[in-house]
N, C-alpha and C positions, 0 to 999 in steps of 0.2 A: 737526312738518311743517305747512309754510306751505300753504294751497290753491293748487291748480294746476288749472285748467280743463280738463277735457275730457268727451268723451262719456260715460265711466263715472261722472266725479265731479260732473258737473252737477245732480243732484238734490237736493243740499243744501249751495248756496252760502252764503258769508258775505254778511250785513245790506247791506254796501256795494256788494256787484254789483247790488242791486235799485236801492237809492237812485242809482248812478250811470247805469243803465238808464234809470230814470224823467225824470231831467235830459236825458238825451240824445232820449229821446221826445219830450220837450216840444219840443225845438230842430229835432228834423226835422218834426215836425207843422207848425210855423209856416213850412217852407219848401216844403209840398207845391204842387204844381200848376205847379212851373219847366219851361222846355221843356229837354230835354237835345241832346246834339250828340254826333257820331262823334268818335272820335279817331286822327287818321290823320296820320303823319308829325311827330310832335310838337306838333301844333295841334289844337283844336277846331276842328270842321267841321261847318257846317250841312249836314243830308240833304235831299234834294229833297221828300221828304213825313214826316210826323210821324202818330203814333198816340196818342189819349189812353190811359192804362192806369188803372185804378182799382184797389182793394184787395180781395182776394176776401173780406176780413172784413167789408167793408160797400162796396157798389158805389157809393155815396155819396159814397166817399172817392176824390176823384181824386188820384192820385201825381204825374201831371204830363205833361207832351206828350215822348213819346221818340220820338227818329229811326227810321225807316223806310229801311234802304241800298238801294241798288239797284246793279245789274250796275257801273255807273261807278264807284261810289262802292268796290265790291271790287276792281276795277282800280286803282283810286290806292292803296288799301292794300297790294296785294301789292304795287306798283310803290315804293314807298315802302319795304316789308320787303326787295325784293329789293336796293335801292340802299344799305340800309343794313348788309346781310349781311357784305360783306367786312369792314368796318370792325370790325364786333362781333364776327366769327369771330378777328380779329387781336389784338382785346383781351386783354389777360393775363387768366387764369383768377383771381386774384387781385381784380384791379378788377371784373370780373364780379359776383363773390361779395361783394365789398363794396357794390355797389349792390342786390343782392338784400337784402342784410340791411338797407340803409337803408329800402327798400321795406317791408320788415317792421315797421321800427321805427315809420314813420309809420300803418302799417296798425294797428299795435298801440294808437297812442296815439288812434286813430277808432274804435277797437274797439266803443264803446258806441254811436256814431252809426250805424255800419254795420249792426250788429245791429239796431237799431232800423228802419231800412230793409227790412232782410231780414223781419223780424215784418210791416212794413205789405206787402211785396209778396209773400211766399211763402204767409202764415198760418202759421207756425211759431211756437210759443211762445218768450217772451224767452230760455230757457235755451237750447233747441236753437239760436236764432239767434246768441247768444253764443260758444256753442261753436264755430260754423261759423265765425264771424269770427276766433277765437282760432287754429282749425285751418288756416285759411290763412296768417294770421302765420308758423305752427310748418313748414310747407309751404316757405316761401321760407328760412328759418334750416336746415330739416334738409337741403333739396338745394343750400345753400350750402356748409355742412358736408360733405355727403357727396363733394360733387364735388373739395372741397381735400383731403379726407382720401386721396381715390384719387390724388392728384396729377395731375388731369385726365386721368386715364387714358392715362398714356404709360408703358411698361414696357422698359426693356432687356431684349435676348435675347440667349442668347450667340453669340459671333463665331463664323463657319464656320471649321473647321478647314483652313485655307490655309496653305501654305508661301510665305513671299516677301510676303506682305500681310496686311493685316489690313482683314477685311472684318465691319463692326459692324452690328448688328439691332436693329431696334427694332419694337414693334408701339405703333400710335397709334391711338385713337378722334378721330375730324374731326366737326363736325357738318352737316348734309343742306343746310341753306337756310331757306328760309321754311317757319314751322310754324302751319300752321290749328291752332286750339283749338275744338271744337265742344262747348259747354257746355250741361247741362241745366236745367230748374227748378228742381229739389227742392235742391240745393246750388250754388245758381249762383254764389255765391264761390268757395267749395272747391274745386269742380270746374273753374272757369274760373283760378283760382289756382294749384292744385297741377300741373297740367300747363304752364301759364306759366311757372311759376319754373324746372320741368326744362328746359323747352326753353332756355329764355334762360341761365340757367346754363351750359349746354352749348355754347354759342355760336351758336344758332339765333336766328333772328328771329320774331317771333310776328305773326299776323293772329288775334284772338279774335272769336267770333260767340256771344254768350249765346241762351239761349232767348227766344223772342219774347213768352213769358209773364213772363220775367224782366230785362229789359233794365236796370234799374237797377243791381242788383248789378254788373255789368260796367264799368258807368260809374264807380262807387266805386272798383273796381280799378285803371281806367285812371289816374283822379286819384293815387292811390298811388304808382304807378309812374311817374306825368309828376313829381310832386314828388320823386322820390327823386334827377332827374337823367338817367334813361336817355337816350341819344341818340336824336335824331328818327328814326324809321321803324322801330327795335327793337321797339317794342310798337305793335301798333295795334288799335283798336276798333271793330267795325262791329256793329249790330244790325239786326235783320230777320226776315223769315220763314225758312223751310228751303229752298223752292224758290228763292226770288230771291237768298239770302245763300250757305246752308251747299253747293247745287248748285255756284252759281259759283266757290266757293273750292274745292271737292273737284275740280272738273273743269279748273280751270286748271294748266296745267304748270308754272307757277312755284312751285305750292304742292308743295313736297317731299316733307312727311309732315303728317300728321293725327293727332291725339287726338281719339277722340269718344266719348263718355258719353251715353248714352240706350238706346232701344230695341234689341231684336235684329233686328227688321227693318229699321230704318235703317243699323243698324252694319253688317249684312252688305250692304247696298246701297253703302255707304261703301266697304268691303272692296273688293267689286266693280270700283268704279271707280277704287280706286288699283291694283289689279292690271292694270289696262289700260293703252293709252297706248304710248307709246315704251319704256318700261321700268316693272316694278314701284316702286310708292315705297310706304315704309314706313306703315302704319297700326296706330295702338293704339288699340282699340277695348274699352271697358269697357260691358259691356251688362247684361242684365237678369238677374232672380233667381227663381227659385222656390224659395224657402227653406225648409227642411224643420227639424224640430225632431222629437227622439227622447226621452220621458219614460218609465226606467224604473221598474220596482216599487220600486227601491232608491233614489228619486231624492229629495231634499229638496223636497217640495212647496209650501212657502212660498217660497223660491227660484226655483222651475221656474215659479210662478205670476206673481211681479214679473218676471221676465226676459221670460215670454212676453208679458205686458202690454205692457211697454216697447220690444220689439220688434215686435210685432205692430200697435199702434195710436200709437204716438210719431209724431207729424209725419204724422198720418192714413193711416199704412201706404205713405206716398209716397218709398219710400225702396227702392231696388234690394236693400238687405240686410235688409229687412225680413221677419220669419219669416211665413209663409201657410199652411204646412203643419204640421199637430202631429199626431203619433203617439205615444198614449199607452198603457202597459201597462193591459190590464184590470182588473185588481186594483186598480190606483190611480186609474182613470179618473174615476169619480163624485167623488171627494175632490177630484183636481186641478181639473176643471172649476166643481166649486162655490166653491173658492178663486177660481180665475181671475174668475169671475162677482159674486164680492164684491168684486174690485178693481177691475172695471169700472164696477160700479154707482157707485161712488165717483167717476170721471173725472167732472172741470168739464169741460164742453162750453161753449165761446163765444168772446169777443173774446180774442185771445191777447194785446192789448196789456196784459191785467190780469195781475196777479201769481197770482191763485187758477185762472186758466184753465190746464190741461195739455193740451188739445185743441183746435184751432183749425179753420178750415175747411180744406175740400180747395182745389186751387189755382183749378179755373174750373167753369163750367157743364158744360164737356164731362165732366170728372170726377164732377161730381154726376150727371148723367145716366148715366154708366157703372155707377155705385154703384147705381141703381136697376134697371139692368137684370141685375146681377148677382144682387143679391137675390132679383129674380121669378125667374131662371135658379135658384138654388139650390133655392127652395121648390119651383119645378114639377119639378126633376130629384130630387126625394125627401129633400132635406136638411132637417135640424131648425135653425131657427134658434133656438139658446138664448139669444141677445142679439142685440139691432140690427136692421137692416132697412128703418128708416125715413128718410126726408129729413125734415131740421128745417127747416122754412121758415115758422114762426107767430114772433110776438114779436119777441126780441132777435134770432131768427136770419133774420127776413124780409128781410133785404138783404144774406145773403152765400150762401156755399156749404158747408153747413151738412150733416154727417149722423151716424149712430149709429155705433159700432164694433159689428163683426157676428160673433158667434162661432156656427159653425154645423157639427153634426155630419152628415158628408155621404156617401153611399155610396161604394163605392171606385172605381166606374166614372164618376163625374160628371166631365164634360168640364172643369169649372172646376180640377180638380185639376194641370191641366197648364198651365193659362193664367195668365200674370201680371195680376194686376188693378191693383194699384199703388194700393191703397185699404185703409182698414181694416176687412179681412175676414181673418178666421183660420178655416181648415177643420181639422177635429178627426176622427179616425179611432181605433178602438181596435184593439190588437192583440194576440194570444197569444205569438207565437214571434219572439224579437230579430231573429232573421235575415231574417224575413217582412218586419219593421217597416223592416230597412236597405234590402232589395229596394225596398219603396214607397219610400224616403228617395232611392234614386237615379233614380226610374224618371222623368226629366226631362232634357229636352235642354239644362238650364242647369245651372249647379254654381258659384255664386256663394259663400254662406256657409251655414252649419249649424250646429245645437246639441245638445247633448245634457244630460241630468239623470240622473245616476246614481251608481255606485261607482267607485272606482278602476279598476277591472277593465271596468266598463263604457264608462269613457272612452277604456282603450287599444283595446278591441275598437272603438269608435266612430272614432275617429283612423285605426284601420289599413283602414276598409273605406268610410268616407264619400267619396263624390266631389264633393269642394267645396274651393275656394281656401282658404277663410278659416273656421275651426272656432273653437268656443268650448264649454266644458266648466262647467255647473256655475256659471255667470255670472247673477247676479242683477240686475246691470246691463244684462242687455240678451241674450235668447237669441242672438240671430243677428246685432244691429249693435253698434257702437260702437268701430270701428276707429279707431285715432289716427298720427299719422306719428311715428315713434320708437319706436311702441310694438308695433303689430299691420300689418305689411303688407295691404295689401287688393287682393286681384285674384281672377277667376274661372277656372274651369275649364270645359271643354266649351264650350256656346254663349255663356256668360256672358264671356266674353275672347277676345282673340284671339292674346296673346302667350305664354301661360303663366307670365308675371312680375306680380309686383302692385306697386302704387302705393305708394311711400315705402319699397320694399324694398333689398336691397344689389344689385337686378340692374335697379332701373328707369332709372337715368340713361344706361345704354348704349343704351337702346333709342332715343335722339333722338342716337346716333352711329353712325358705320359705320367700320369698321378698314381701316387704312392700312397695311401692311408696307412699311418703309424697310430697304432696304439699302445701305449706305455702304462703299465699298473704297476704301482708303488706300494 
């Protein structure tokens, strides 16, 4: 079988991937410092203000000058998207799908360049970055295939039982209009590109806002869509702060729908705003996770340790799917934690542009400060820090935002059991009764991902009782992480999501459409 890059397979890639990445990285480094622009109505647009962005790897590395959009820029983007909507809606589905596949092909040809930029901008390691770039390619292809396979979601229904007339009925799903996509910093390409592809293939036009921490990824996406030949105004890219750009998008009546990925607090605010006004507007809110893993006494402990390490500490725990709560049976707790500690001790922390580095920096100074605060709160609240707890700020670490991964055994009542930290911090607790462990696992307002290691019967019990939208069993590649379009749908229950439907699932594209019943009497 030829190698196919996914989050599950990225741990042992062929040598050629490293060689291609090194060449791309050299080229991207040679072009750092450029001034970037917005993309509105099919052309590059100069913003009224710019901000210098530096890499979290080393604050001396200036990535470029990035645009800071203001309300007039948002207005121009919404006007362009509104103007383009009737023509895009009328574009045959096959033509829309063809354009998506064209963008995917361009993105795939640039996948190493994009990955190099993601490493520099986000601080993730090269394999995480390559996987994200390829995942975005797959989103575009997956949604084009899905929309065509459902024949544009037009369904013939039975004729009415009338005598003397023919009364034909059909159900048609129709696009809403201008769709705003608000993307996070941690997967700034995939979680911008995925919703953008879904909105576009279903006939909506798009205004994309990326995180203010990671505006470069949105510009890479805009370039691919532009070069694929999408009509002017169908896709627009604006960058800037949440208050200036995000709020303007959400509060404007021309925004017909929103896809947001980010924190629970901001997501709920956007949901509230979209529910008010002249009429409610759809909001697909993919929010946080406080994800548990249960390890039973029948688990493969080596596999569990590997899966926990990858899901708790991969990309510095800055994933909504990261495992942050571990419940391990008391009979195997010492053994499992010792194996996990051994693997933690082997982690190479540092500059993620280097091949040997597995764990790079956190995204910014605020994240590093939060880490120090949480480590202090764990210790003052009675937790035992078995590993980690220190900021790394000397020598090679002195110019970036580096921290140690934390493994902490914490008392049941510690408040951080219920708080999403979004950092490389795993809290552990021993249990005696399996059902008690399940009650603890479900004792959260969120329900995104969850994992289990145990016997086949343990897995059946877990799947029947866990309150989470994405579950993994006995997965050494990641206890709670690693969903990929076409393989694992990804969406949350409870406070982790607003729709009950998952990204890249059978039910995702209809979220961007509204139903119209059509009856014609002949």
